[in-house]
VEXNU-921866 format. One line per 2 residues: number of its first residue (from 1); for each residue z, x, y of N, C-alpha, C. Coordinates in nm, 3 decimals. Atoms other than C-alpha are relative to their C-alpha. Layout:
N
NUM> Z,X,Y,Z,X,Y,Z,X,Y  ... $
This chain:
239
1> 0.135,0.037,-0.044,-9.615,-20.212,-2.014,-0.023,0.048,0.142  0.037,-0.045,-0.134,-9.788,-20.057,-1.713,-0.106,-0.094,0.055 $
3> 0.095,0.092,-0.064,-9.963,-20.303,-1.480,-0.065,0.070,0.120  0.078,-0.059,-0.108,-10.239,-20.171,-1.251,-0.089,-0.108,0.059 $
5> 0.083,0.099,-0.068,-10.396,-20.405,-0.995,-0.097,0.074,0.091  0.102,-0.067,-0.079,-10.723,-20.276,-0.855,-0.066,-0.100,0.097 $
7> 0.058,0.083,-0.105,-10.917,-20.404,-0.556,-0.106,-0.095,-0.054  0.111,0.080,0.048,-11.217,-20.533,-0.750,-0.039,0.044,-0.141 $
9> 0.045,-0.030,0.136,-11.402,-20.524,-1.081,-0.048,0.144,-0.014  0.050,-0.137,0.004,-11.566,-20.192,-0.998,0.116,0.099,-0.016 $
11> -0.115,-0.090,0.008,-11.231,-20.020,-0.942,0.074,-0.016,-0.132  -0.063,0.026,0.130,-11.080,-20.186,-1.249,-0.076,0.072,-0.111 $
13> 0.084,-0.062,0.103,-11.371,-20.065,-1.461,0.008,0.152,0.005  -0.009,-0.144,-0.017,-11.348,-19.716,-1.319,0.131,0.054,-0.059 $
15> -0.128,-0.044,0.054,-10.978,-19.687,-1.406,0.001,-0.003,-0.151  0.005,0.009,0.146,-11.036,-19.807,-1.761,-0.091,0.109,-0.057 $
17> 0.092,-0.105,0.046,-11.329,-19.567,-1.798,0.068,0.136,-0.002  -0.067,-0.130,-0.006,-11.117,-19.269,-1.692,0.100,0.016,-0.114 $
19> -0.091,-0.006,0.115,-10.860,-19.356,-1.959,-0.078,0.034,-0.126  0.082,-0.026,0.118,-11.133,-19.363,-2.223,-0.053,0.143,-0.001 $
21> 0.058,-0.134,-0.005,-11.302,-19.044,-2.107,0.106,0.107,-0.019  -0.108,-0.096,0.019,-10.968,-18.864,-2.091,0.035,0.016,-0.147 $
23> -0.029,-0.007,0.143,-10.896,-18.953,-2.453,-0.114,0.067,-0.076  0.117,-0.054,0.070,-11.250,-18.859,-2.557,-0.016,0.151,0.018 $
25> 0.013,-0.143,-0.025,-11.212,-18.507,-2.415,0.093,0.084,-0.086  -0.090,-0.076,0.086,-10.948,-18.410,-2.672,-0.080,0.085,-0.100 $
27> 0.066,-0.093,0.092,-11.036,-18.119,-2.901,0.030,-0.039,-0.144  -0.019,0.050,0.136,-11.033,-18.325,-3.220,-0.087,-0.123,-0.016 $
29> 0.064,0.130,0.020,-11.189,-18.629,-3.377,0.080,-0.103,0.078  -0.065,0.107,-0.075,-11.113,-18.923,-3.148,-0.058,-0.133,-0.044 $
31> 0.040,0.133,0.044,-11.125,-19.283,-3.266,0.030,-0.100,0.111  -0.022,0.099,-0.104,-11.175,-19.551,-3.005,-0.055,-0.135,-0.045 $
33> 0.041,0.136,0.031,-11.216,-19.926,-3.024,-0.030,-0.072,0.130  0.048,0.060,-0.123,-11.409,-20.122,-2.765,-0.027,-0.149,-0.017 $
35> 0.019,0.144,0.002,-11.447,-20.487,-2.673,-0.138,-0.038,0.053  0.122,0.058,-0.057,-11.758,-20.693,-2.611,0.041,-0.103,0.105 $
37> -0.032,0.102,-0.099,-11.778,-20.978,-2.362,-0.043,0.038,0.140  0.040,-0.019,-0.140,-11.821,-21.004,-1.986,0.082,0.108,0.070 $
39> -0.089,-0.086,-0.077,-11.520,-20.807,-1.865,-0.036,0.149,-0.004  0.024,-0.144,0.003,-11.621,-20.458,-1.987,-0.140,0.044,0.041 $
41> 0.139,-0.037,-0.023,-11.989,-20.469,-1.886,-0.014,0.109,0.108  0.009,-0.099,-0.107,-11.942,-20.278,-1.560,0.052,0.136,-0.047 $
43> -0.055,-0.125,0.052,-11.727,-20.018,-1.735,-0.102,0.072,-0.088  0.102,-0.063,0.086,-11.999,-19.957,-1.996,-0.116,0.054,0.082 $
45> 0.110,-0.048,-0.085,-12.268,-19.931,-1.730,0.037,0.133,0.067  -0.047,-0.123,-0.063,-12.058,-19.662,-1.563,0.014,0.114,-0.101 $
47> -0.027,-0.102,0.102,-11.978,-19.479,-1.888,-0.125,0.060,-0.060  0.119,-0.044,0.073,-12.325,-19.453,-2.034,-0.054,0.135,0.048 $
49> 0.051,-0.132,-0.042,-12.445,-19.163,-1.812,0.092,0.116,-0.037  -0.093,-0.105,0.038,-12.129,-18.968,-1.896,-0.007,0.034,-0.148 $
51> -0.012,-0.012,0.145,-12.155,-19.021,-2.271,-0.132,0.033,-0.069  0.128,-0.008,0.071,-12.525,-19.032,-2.360,-0.043,0.144,-0.027 $
53> 0.054,-0.129,0.046,-12.644,-18.731,-2.560,0.087,0.120,0.040  -0.091,-0.108,-0.038,-12.337,-18.526,-2.469,0.063,0.061,-0.125 $
55> -0.052,-0.068,0.119,-12.247,-18.269,-2.735,0.152,-0.001,-0.004  -0.147,-0.005,-0.003,-11.883,-18.267,-2.621,0.062,-0.128,-0.056 $
57> -0.051,0.125,0.054,-11.850,-18.624,-2.749,-0.049,-0.025,-0.143  0.056,0.016,0.135,-11.997,-18.561,-3.095,0.106,-0.041,-0.102 $
59> -0.107,0.034,0.095,-11.656,-18.614,-3.261,0.064,-0.135,0.029  -0.053,0.133,-0.031,-11.602,-18.963,-3.119,-0.051,-0.099,-0.104 $
61> 0.033,0.105,0.095,-11.593,-19.243,-3.375,0.042,-0.134,0.060  -0.022,0.130,-0.063,-11.609,-19.610,-3.276,0.032,-0.105,-0.107 $
63> -0.043,0.104,0.093,-11.432,-19.899,-3.450,-0.002,-0.136,0.069  -0.002,0.136,-0.051,-11.502,-20.267,-3.390,0.122,-0.072,-0.057 $
65> -0.127,0.058,0.044,-11.185,-20.475,-3.407,-0.010,-0.143,-0.048  0.015,0.133,0.057,-11.326,-20.815,-3.500,-0.148,-0.029,-0.022 $
67> 0.137,0.042,0.027,-11.637,-20.988,-3.628,0.000,-0.141,-0.057  0.026,0.132,0.061,-11.771,-21.331,-3.721,-0.128,0.013,-0.082 $
69> 0.121,-0.035,0.076,-12.011,-21.232,-4.001,-0.090,-0.119,-0.027  0.097,0.099,0.043,-12.328,-21.426,-4.063,-0.013,0.007,-0.152 $
71> 0.011,0.002,0.146,-12.378,-21.536,-4.422,-0.134,0.056,-0.048  0.133,-0.042,0.042,-12.742,-21.424,-4.422,-0.053,0.120,0.078 $
73> 0.041,-0.120,-0.073,-12.743,-21.109,-4.204,0.102,0.110,-0.023  -0.094,-0.110,0.024,-12.591,-20.763,-4.245,0.097,0.023,0.114 $
75> -0.085,-0.024,-0.116,-12.445,-20.756,-3.892,0.032,-0.131,0.071  -0.042,0.118,-0.074,-12.252,-21.010,-3.691,-0.024,0.012,0.148 $
77> 0.029,0.001,-0.144,-12.265,-21.099,-3.320,0.075,0.108,0.078  -0.073,-0.104,-0.072,-11.999,-20.846,-3.215,-0.075,0.133,-0.008 $
79> 0.082,-0.121,0.015,-12.204,-20.561,-3.358,-0.121,-0.006,0.094  0.120,0.014,-0.081,-12.515,-20.693,-3.183,0.032,0.008,0.149 $
81> -0.039,-0.005,-0.142,-12.334,-20.745,-2.851,0.032,0.142,0.044  -0.037,-0.136,-0.037,-12.191,-20.393,-2.855,-0.121,0.093,0.002 $
83> 0.123,-0.078,-0.005,-12.533,-20.249,-2.933,-0.067,-0.018,0.136  0.067,0.028,-0.127,-12.672,-20.419,-2.624,0.082,0.047,0.120 $
85> -0.086,-0.037,-0.112,-12.373,-20.348,-2.401,0.015,0.150,0.018  -0.037,-0.141,-0.011,-12.315,-19.984,-2.487,-0.067,0.092,-0.101 $
87> 0.039,-0.096,0.103,-12.411,-19.826,-2.818,-0.146,0.043,0.009  0.142,-0.034,-0.003,-12.788,-19.844,-2.787,-0.033,0.087,0.122 $
89> 0.029,-0.074,-0.123,-12.805,-19.725,-2.425,0.067,0.137,0.001  -0.071,-0.128,0.005,-12.549,-19.450,-2.492,-0.047,0.087,-0.116 $
91> 0.057,-0.074,0.113,-12.747,-19.339,-2.799,0.107,0.041,-0.102  -0.103,-0.023,0.101,-12.450,-19.371,-3.035,-0.060,-0.032,-0.137 $
93> 0.059,0.027,0.131,-12.573,-19.334,-3.395,0.084,-0.098,-0.082  -0.067,0.103,0.078,-12.490,-19.615,-3.635,0.109,0.057,-0.091 $
95> -0.097,-0.055,0.095,-12.303,-19.380,-3.869,0.134,0.032,0.066  -0.127,-0.023,-0.070,-12.037,-19.328,-3.601,0.063,-0.131,0.047 $
97> -0.053,0.132,-0.036,-11.979,-19.703,-3.560,0.051,-0.066,-0.127  -0.065,0.053,0.120,-11.736,-19.857,-3.809,0.030,-0.149,0.020 $
99> -0.018,0.145,-0.007,-11.720,-20.228,-3.882,0.072,-0.050,-0.123  -0.056,0.070,0.115,-11.533,-20.465,-4.107,-0.104,-0.100,-0.050 $
101> 0.094,0.094,0.059,-11.737,-20.677,-4.345,0.074,-0.095,-0.092  -0.060,0.098,0.091,-11.674,-20.972,-4.571,0.044,0.063,-0.131 $
103> -0.030,-0.064,0.128,-11.659,-20.730,-4.864,0.112,0.104,0.006  -0.095,-0.112,-0.002,-11.427,-20.458,-4.735,0.107,-0.010,0.109 $
105> -0.097,0.011,-0.109,-11.207,-20.596,-4.455,0.142,0.029,-0.044  -0.137,-0.022,0.048,-10.898,-20.568,-4.677,0.042,0.146,0.011 $
107> -0.031,-0.143,-0.003,-10.921,-20.187,-4.660,-0.019,0.061,0.138  0.033,-0.051,-0.133,-11.001,-20.158,-4.289,0.115,0.080,0.062 $
109> -0.115,-0.070,-0.058,-10.650,-20.061,-4.178,0.025,0.134,-0.069  -0.019,-0.126,0.072,-10.622,-19.798,-4.451,-0.104,0.104,0.041 $
111> 0.105,-0.093,-0.044,-10.955,-19.645,-4.349,0.033,0.058,0.136  -0.036,-0.046,-0.133,-10.836,-19.624,-3.990,0.117,0.098,-0.006 $
113> -0.115,-0.090,0.011,-10.504,-19.468,-4.087,-0.042,0.134,-0.059  0.047,-0.125,0.062,-10.678,-19.214,-4.309,-0.085,0.084,0.095 $
115> 0.083,-0.072,-0.099,-10.905,-19.125,-4.015,0.082,0.048,0.119  -0.087,-0.047,-0.108,-10.606,-19.054,-3.789,0.046,-0.107,0.097 $
117> -0.041,0.110,-0.087,-10.558,-19.396,-3.629,-0.090,-0.014,0.122  0.076,0.025,-0.122,-10.710,-19.546,-3.316,0.073,0.066,0.117 $
119> -0.061,-0.069,-0.114,-10.647,-19.322,-3.015,0.011,-0.089,0.122  -0.004,0.093,-0.113,-10.735,-19.580,-2.752,-0.087,-0.120,-0.032 $
121> 0.073,0.124,0.020,-10.846,-19.942,-2.769,-0.004,-0.076,0.131  0.015,0.084,-0.118,-10.983,-20.151,-2.484,-0.029,-0.143,-0.045 $
123> 0.017,0.141,0.035,-10.948,-20.528,-2.517,-0.006,-0.082,0.127  -0.004,0.095,-0.110,-10.992,-20.831,-2.294,0.104,-0.107,-0.028 $
125> -0.088,0.116,0.014,-10.782,-21.140,-2.238,-0.087,-0.124,0.001  0.082,0.120,0.009,-10.949,-21.460,-2.355,0.045,-0.109,0.094 $
127> -0.030,0.109,-0.092,-10.964,-21.766,-2.135,0.113,-0.088,-0.050  -0.106,0.081,0.059,-10.724,-21.937,-2.377,0.117,0.085,-0.049 $
129> -0.110,-0.088,0.039,-10.495,-21.638,-2.425,-0.023,0.075,-0.130  0.024,-0.072,0.125,-10.663,-21.498,-2.735,-0.029,0.147,0.028 $
131> 0.039,-0.141,-0.006,-10.716,-21.129,-2.803,-0.064,0.035,-0.133  0.081,-0.027,0.119,-10.963,-20.982,-3.051,-0.039,-0.136,-0.059 $
133> 0.028,0.130,0.059,-11.011,-21.269,-3.299,0.126,-0.082,-0.024  -0.129,0.066,0.017,-10.648,-21.381,-3.269,0.014,-0.114,0.099 $
135> 0.013,0.117,-0.086,-10.658,-21.733,-3.134,0.128,-0.083,0.004  -0.121,0.081,-0.013,-10.393,-21.979,-3.013,0.027,-0.088,-0.121 $
137> -0.054,0.087,0.104,-10.187,-22.156,-3.277,-0.053,0.029,-0.139  0.041,-0.037,0.135,-10.351,-21.978,-3.568,-0.002,0.152,-0.017 $
139> -0.011,-0.144,0.012,-10.251,-21.614,-3.527,0.127,0.036,-0.076  -0.120,-0.047,0.070,-10.015,-21.472,-3.791,0.050,0.128,0.066 $
141> -0.050,-0.115,-0.075,-9.802,-21.238,-3.581,0.042,0.117,-0.089  -0.043,-0.107,0.092,-9.697,-21.041,-3.890,-0.116,0.058,-0.079 $
143> 0.118,-0.038,0.078,-10.054,-20.955,-3.993,-0.065,0.128,0.050  0.094,-0.106,-0.031,-10.273,-20.650,-4.009,-0.138,-0.067,0.003 $
145> 0.133,0.061,0.000,-10.651,-20.707,-4.040,-0.002,-0.116,-0.100  -0.001,0.118,0.086,-10.705,-21.054,-4.183,-0.128,-0.081,0.019 $
147> 0.115,0.091,-0.001,-10.965,-21.321,-4.253,0.052,-0.141,0.020  -0.040,0.138,-0.022,-10.937,-21.676,-4.122,-0.123,-0.089,-0.004 $
149> 0.108,0.097,0.009,-11.155,-21.973,-4.204,-0.029,-0.057,0.138  0.034,0.046,-0.135,-11.346,-22.081,-3.894,0.039,-0.145,0.022 $
151> -0.037,0.141,-0.013,-11.271,-22.448,-3.964,0.148,-0.013,0.038  -0.141,0.003,-0.039,-10.900,-22.368,-3.932,0.015,0.026,0.149 $
153> -0.004,-0.025,-0.143,-10.962,-22.226,-3.588,-0.047,-0.123,0.078  0.049,0.120,-0.066,-11.161,-22.536,-3.494,0.105,-0.110,0.000 $
155> -0.099,0.106,0.012,-10.879,-22.761,-3.614,0.106,0.008,0.109  -0.103,-0.016,-0.103,-10.634,-22.616,-3.362,-0.060,0.027,0.138 $
157> 0.069,-0.027,-0.126,-10.891,-22.528,-3.095,-0.135,-0.072,-0.001  0.122,0.080,0.016,-11.149,-22.812,-3.085,-0.117,0.046,0.088 $
159> 0.109,-0.043,-0.087,-11.347,-22.643,-2.805,-0.087,0.107,-0.064  0.086,-0.093,0.073,-11.477,-22.388,-3.057,-0.110,-0.080,-0.068 $
161> 0.112,0.074,0.056,-11.823,-22.509,-3.151,-0.024,0.030,-0.146  0.034,-0.020,0.140,-11.966,-22.539,-3.501,-0.078,0.130,-0.019 $
163> 0.072,-0.123,0.034,-12.084,-22.214,-3.662,-0.027,0.000,-0.150  0.023,0.013,0.144,-12.230,-22.306,-4.000,-0.040,0.130,-0.068 $
165> 0.039,-0.128,0.059,-12.367,-21.954,-4.052,0.111,0.104,0.008  -0.113,-0.093,-0.016,-12.032,-21.795,-3.968,0.127,-0.069,-0.049 $
167> -0.110,0.079,0.055,-11.774,-21.945,-4.202,0.139,0.055,0.025  -0.133,-0.054,-0.022,-11.490,-21.710,-4.117,-0.001,0.111,0.105 $
169> -0.021,-0.107,-0.096,-11.353,-21.462,-3.864,0.080,0.111,-0.064  -0.075,-0.117,0.042,-11.239,-21.110,-3.948,0.055,0.066,0.126 $
171> -0.057,-0.061,-0.120,-11.001,-20.948,-3.702,0.118,0.089,-0.033  -0.123,-0.078,0.005,-10.745,-20.676,-3.661,0.111,-0.087,0.058 $
173> -0.111,0.083,-0.043,-10.413,-20.857,-3.632,0.098,0.075,0.088  -0.097,-0.063,-0.089,-10.111,-20.788,-3.411,0.058,0.130,-0.053 $
175> -0.057,-0.124,0.054,-9.963,-20.528,-3.647,-0.100,0.114,0.005  0.103,-0.104,-0.012,-10.294,-20.340,-3.648,-0.001,0.058,0.141 $
177> 0.005,-0.047,-0.138,-10.290,-20.322,-3.268,0.127,0.077,0.037  -0.123,-0.073,-0.030,-9.928,-20.205,-3.264,-0.010,0.146,-0.044 $
179> 0.019,-0.138,0.045,-10.050,-19.890,-3.443,-0.090,0.081,0.094  0.089,-0.069,-0.092,-10.300,-19.808,-3.167,0.083,0.088,0.094 $
181> -0.079,-0.094,-0.079,-10.183,-19.504,-2.971,0.006,-0.038,0.147  0.001,0.048,-0.138,-10.288,-19.639,-2.630,-0.084,-0.127,0.005 $
183> 0.067,0.129,-0.009,-10.374,-20.006,-2.587,-0.024,-0.033,0.147  0.039,0.028,-0.138,-10.562,-20.101,-2.269,-0.062,-0.139,0.006 $
185> 0.057,0.134,-0.023,-10.628,-20.458,-2.154,-0.063,-0.004,0.140  0.064,0.019,-0.130,-10.877,-20.533,-1.876,-0.019,-0.150,0.023 $
187> 0.008,0.142,-0.036,-10.875,-20.868,-1.694,-0.059,-0.010,0.140  0.060,0.013,-0.132,-11.099,-20.968,-1.407,-0.051,-0.142,0.023 $
189> 0.058,0.128,-0.039,-11.211,-21.275,-1.219,0.104,-0.108,0.028  -0.089,0.110,-0.038,-11.048,-21.576,-1.056,0.024,-0.096,-0.116 $
191> -0.014,0.094,0.111,-11.112,-21.783,-1.368,0.103,0.044,-0.102  -0.103,-0.048,0.092,-10.865,-21.565,-1.559,0.140,0.001,0.063 $
193> -0.127,-0.012,-0.072,-10.587,-21.592,-1.298,0.112,-0.082,-0.066  -0.104,0.085,0.057,-10.399,-21.881,-1.461,0.049,0.053,-0.134 $
195> -0.042,-0.049,0.132,-10.401,-21.745,-1.817,0.065,0.138,0.014  -0.062,-0.131,-0.022,-10.317,-21.398,-1.683,0.145,-0.016,0.043 $
197> -0.138,0.027,-0.041,-10.007,-21.534,-1.511,0.084,-0.045,-0.119  -0.074,0.045,0.118,-9.905,-21.712,-1.831,0.028,0.117,-0.094 $
199> -0.017,-0.118,0.085,-9.959,-21.392,-2.029,0.116,0.087,0.049  -0.107,-0.083,-0.056,-9.727,-21.204,-1.793,0.136,-0.068,-0.002 $
201> -0.126,0.069,-0.022,-9.462,-21.470,-1.745,0.065,-0.055,-0.125  -0.056,0.070,0.115,-9.421,-21.636,-2.083,0.052,0.097,-0.106 $
203> -0.042,-0.080,0.115,-9.227,-21.501,-2.380,-0.105,-0.005,-0.109  0.094,-0.001,0.112,-9.408,-21.427,-2.704,-0.011,-0.141,-0.058 $
205> 0.018,0.135,0.053,-9.561,-21.754,-2.824,-0.141,-0.017,-0.053  0.127,0.025,0.066,-9.847,-21.895,-3.028,-0.104,-0.064,0.091 $
207> 0.097,0.060,-0.091,-10.005,-22.086,-2.740,-0.076,0.106,0.080  0.064,-0.114,-0.067,-10.080,-21.754,-2.566,0.026,0.122,-0.089 $
209> -0.031,-0.106,0.098,-10.100,-21.511,-2.860,-0.001,0.140,0.058  0.001,-0.133,-0.059,-10.175,-21.213,-2.633,0.137,0.042,0.049 $
211> -0.135,-0.037,-0.043,-9.808,-21.228,-2.526,0.066,0.097,-0.098  -0.058,-0.091,0.099,-9.724,-21.041,-2.849,-0.027,0.146,0.036 $
213> 0.038,-0.138,-0.031,-9.898,-20.734,-2.709,0.094,0.065,0.099  -0.097,-0.058,-0.092,-9.626,-20.689,-2.447,0.108,0.080,-0.072 $
215> -0.094,-0.079,0.080,-9.420,-20.543,-2.732,-0.056,0.138,-0.034  0.060,-0.129,0.034,-9.663,-20.251,-2.768,0.065,0.111,0.081 $
217> -0.072,-0.107,-0.070,-9.498,-19.918,-2.679,-0.081,0.078,0.103  0.083,-0.073,-0.096,-9.795,-19.780,-2.482,-0.116,-0.091,0.041 $
219> 0.092,0.109,-0.035,-9.973,-20.072,-2.318,-0.028,0.004,0.149  0.042,-0.001,-0.140,-10.171,-20.050,-1.993,-0.086,-0.123,0.026 $
221> 0.076,0.119,-0.040,-10.298,-20.368,-1.825,-0.062,0.028,0.137  0.072,-0.026,-0.125,-10.565,-20.323,-1.556,-0.075,-0.128,0.039 $
223> 0.067,0.123,-0.045,-10.682,-20.622,-1.352,-0.053,0.021,0.140  0.043,-0.003,-0.140,-10.863,-20.692,-1.029,0.085,-0.100,0.079 $
225> -0.082,0.086,-0.085,-10.712,-20.876,-0.735,-0.026,-0.148,-0.024  0.031,0.140,0.028,-10.892,-21.197,-0.826,0.082,-0.051,-0.119 $
227> -0.078,0.041,0.116,-10.724,-21.210,-1.168,0.148,-0.005,0.032  -0.142,-0.006,-0.037,-10.389,-21.125,-1.005,0.035,-0.092,0.115 $
229> -0.020,0.080,-0.121,-10.423,-21.387,-0.732,0.116,-0.098,-0.008  -0.109,0.097,0.014,-10.150,-21.614,-0.874,0.135,0.067,-0.024 $
231> -0.127,-0.067,0.028,-9.883,-21.349,-0.925,0.047,0.077,0.123  -0.058,-0.088,-0.100,-9.647,-21.158,-0.699,0.018,0.137,-0.066 $
233> -0.007,-0.131,0.068,-9.702,-20.792,-0.798,0.139,0.060,0.001  -0.134,-0.057,-0.008,-9.348,-20.704,-0.689,0.088,-0.044,-0.117 $
235> -0.080,0.050,0.112,-9.209,-20.915,-0.972,-0.023,0.079,-0.128  0.037,-0.071,0.124,-9.378,-20.689,-1.227,0.007,0.151,0.017 $
237> -0.003,-0.144,-0.029,-9.305,-20.350,-1.073,0.083,0.079,-0.100  -0.088,-0.071,0.096,-9.043,-20.267,-1.340,-0.035,-0.031,-0.144 $
239> 0.040,0.031,0.137,-9.235,-20.380,-1.647,-0.012,0.127,-0.082 $
């Protein structure tokens, strides 16, 4: 694992963007997977002018790694969030955005493998140590893409509110992420400092499921100084 501590969110976002753009410049189809949420917003704002309507990026395909499908709509909140954060402003056509659905999630990993695998994936670190849709105390570490009943997640994580229109979560599991060629985690903000320290210090465990990702063979973690405020960087220089 390579740990990079940047001065602030802007620098963190810039470093992550350069990793993405570098992968996207390859002379082949490139498959990338991006995260929604607060952490990547600055990175997307920076990327959009580089990517929008650029012919050199016509072979880039985008894969969403989790979703909480609505029972009465074709798209879930992750799709909608990514449209607002990046896809719409960058003018990415829908046919180049791949999602898992309630009907075909079982074949998602095979589709990705047949397409050449994910070249680079950017994820965040959840406030409770979750990654993608893999939540504390209900993440099967030996799983590829899987479906979990939302009530099961609520049972072990009571702070998850009711979602009657979203009965289950679909997510790429730990084994799916281990197949990603370059996995990149971004973490920013003082509010993430405690869980970030736990992620770095603790062994693999279900209370902080993101700890499993430290086993990935090509894993880059980029944070800002606020997120790293509780750690001594020298202790992680040989990770």
